[in-house]
PAMAR-717477 format. One line per field, with one value per residue (C-alpha): x, y, z; residue in three letters. Coordinates in nm, 3 decimals. Last residue first. Example, Ala and Ser with C-alpha at 12.3 -4.5 7.8 and 13.67 -1.06 7.14 Angstrom:
c1 <- 1.367:1.230
c2 <- -0.106:-0.450
c3 <- 0.714:0.780
tilum <- SER:ALA
END
This chain:
c1 <- 7.408:7.702:7.640:7.897:8.079:8.031:8.292:8.485:8.804:8.795:8.834:9.117:9.241:9.284:9.360:9.695:9.741:9.996:10.171:10.563:10.598:10.891:10.858:10.785:10.544:10.409:10.391:10.333:10.086:9.885:9.874:9.737:9.509:9.399:9.377:9.194:8.941:8.868:8.822:8.568:8.398:8.404:8.101:8.034:8.099:8.300:8.545:8.577:8.706:8.913:9.105:9.141:9.350:9.531:9.635:9.743:9.986:10.084:10.195:10.358:10.532:10.646:10.776:10.980:11.160:11.273:11.313:11.558:11.760:11.749:11.964:12.228:12.253:12.308:12.567:12.764:12.767:12.915:13.225:13.326:13.339:13.558:13.739:13.819:13.918:14.189:14.283:14.323:14.503:14.774:14.776:14.876:15.152:15.275:15.347:15.527:15.759:15.827:15.876:16.104:16.287:16.378:16.531:16.755:16.806:16.942:17.108:17.275:17.418:17.536:17.729:17.849:17.934:18.082:18.331:18.449:18.468:18.690:18.878:18.948:19.057:19.275:19.483:19.622:19.632:19.886:19.990:20.270:20.367:20.401:20.642
c2 <- 0.710:0.798:0.705:0.452:0.559:0.421:0.246:0.353:0.416:0.049:-0.078:0.175:0.083:-0.290:-0.256:-0.003:-0.301:-0.494:-0.141:-0.257:-0.092:0.187:0.179:0.515:0.569:0.245:0.120:0.466:0.586:0.257:0.344:0.697:0.552:0.362:0.568:0.803:0.546:0.429:0.821:0.810:0.505:0.240:0.070:-0.270:-0.542:-0.754:-0.448:-0.316:-0.681:-0.693:-0.372:-0.441:-0.791:-0.578:-0.315:-0.540:-0.777:-0.504:-0.306:-0.617:-0.694:-0.361:-0.329:-0.650:-0.500:-0.178:-0.408:-0.568:-0.266:-0.071:-0.397:-0.348:-0.014:-0.049:-0.297:-0.068:0.168:-0.065:-0.176:0.154:0.246:-0.048:-0.001:0.384:0.283:0.038:0.350:0.543:0.248:0.228:0.569:0.597:0.308:0.510:0.795:0.534:0.392:0.724:0.892:0.570:0.607:0.986:0.893:0.622:0.891:1.137:0.875:0.801:1.196:1.172:0.893:0.994:1.374:1.230:1.083:1.244:1.537:1.255:1.180:1.575:1.579:1.230:1.411:1.749:1.546:1.349:1.637:1.746:1.453:1.305:1.572
c3 <- -1.012:-1.245:-1.602:-1.742:-2.078:-2.383:-2.517:-2.823:-2.613:-2.445:-2.796:-2.913:-2.649:-2.728:-3.083:-2.947:-2.758:-2.939:-3.045:-2.926:-2.606:-2.565:-2.228:-2.171:-2.504:-2.541:-2.169:-1.981:-2.242:-2.199:-1.817:-1.903:-2.097:-1.853:-1.542:-1.823:-1.895:-1.522:-1.474:-1.719:-1.627:-1.922:-2.074:-2.219:-1.946:-2.149:-2.304:-1.959:-1.820:-2.172:-2.082:-1.715:-1.830:-2.141:-1.964:-1.665:-1.897:-2.093:-1.720:-1.633:-1.924:-1.946:-1.590:-1.679:-1.928:-1.777:-1.489:-1.655:-1.869:-1.508:-1.416:-1.694:-1.673:-1.331:-1.417:-1.686:-1.436:-1.194:-1.432:-1.499:-1.132:-1.090:-1.410:-1.299:-0.928:-1.105:-1.287:-0.980:-0.825:-1.067:-1.082:-0.728:-0.765:-1.090:-0.876:-0.583:-0.832:-0.962:-0.664:-0.550:-0.867:-0.762:-0.421:-0.604:-0.876:-0.573:-0.423:-0.711:-0.781:-0.491:-0.447:-0.812:-0.685:-0.345:-0.576:-0.854:-0.515:-0.328:-0.689:-0.701:-0.325:-0.405:-0.706:-0.545:-0.273:-0.484:-0.767:-0.519:-0.382:-0.733:-0.813
tilum <- THR:ARG:GLN:LYS:LEU:PRO:LEU:SER:ASN:VAL:GLU:ALA:MET:LEU:THR:ASP:LEU:ASP:GLY:ASN:GLY:ASP:LEU:GLY:ASN:HIS:TYR:SER:SER:HIS:MET:ASN:ASN:LEU:ILE:ARG:ARG:ASP:ASP:PHE:ASP:VAL:GLU:GLY:GLU:ALA:ILE:TYR:ALA:GLN:GLY:ILE:TYR:ARG:ILE:ARG:ASP:TYR:LEU:VAL:PHE:LYS:LEU:ALA:GLU:SER:GLN:ALA:ALA:SER:MET:GLU:ARG:LEU:GLU:ARG:LEU:GLU:LYS:GLU:VAL:ASP:VAL:GLN:ALA:LYS:ASP:GLU:LYS:ASP:PHE:GLU:HIS:GLN:MET:LYS:LEU:LEU:LYS:ARG:GLN:ASN:ILE:GLY:ASN:ILE:ILE:ALA:ALA:GLY:ILE:ALA:GLY:SER:ALA:LEU:ILE:GLU:LEU:VAL:GLN:LEU:LEU:VAL:PRO:TRP:ILE:GLU:SER:TRP:MET
END
């Protein structure tokens, strides 16, 4: 009886063993693919973090540059405006240019209105006569 069952039992054990080995190989391949995919996702996440950091730094730099430009324009408008007031007159083109500078300062860079009084005084000056 054992002689008849033994070969069948060996075949069943071979099938089970080969199935288990195959399953283990497939499982190992799948695990390797999952690890590789996770590594790729981690790299993409790091790249996204790097991009966000660069954007934040650019925004901060742009804000600092805008603030610096605002102070430079403020000083320049104030200096030129006071010079025209001291002269008691202003050239039409010079007044137009100064008004454009003030508009950039006030509207484009969110100036605080400190120069509005000065600009009103410059705009009320008589125009220089061209010779």
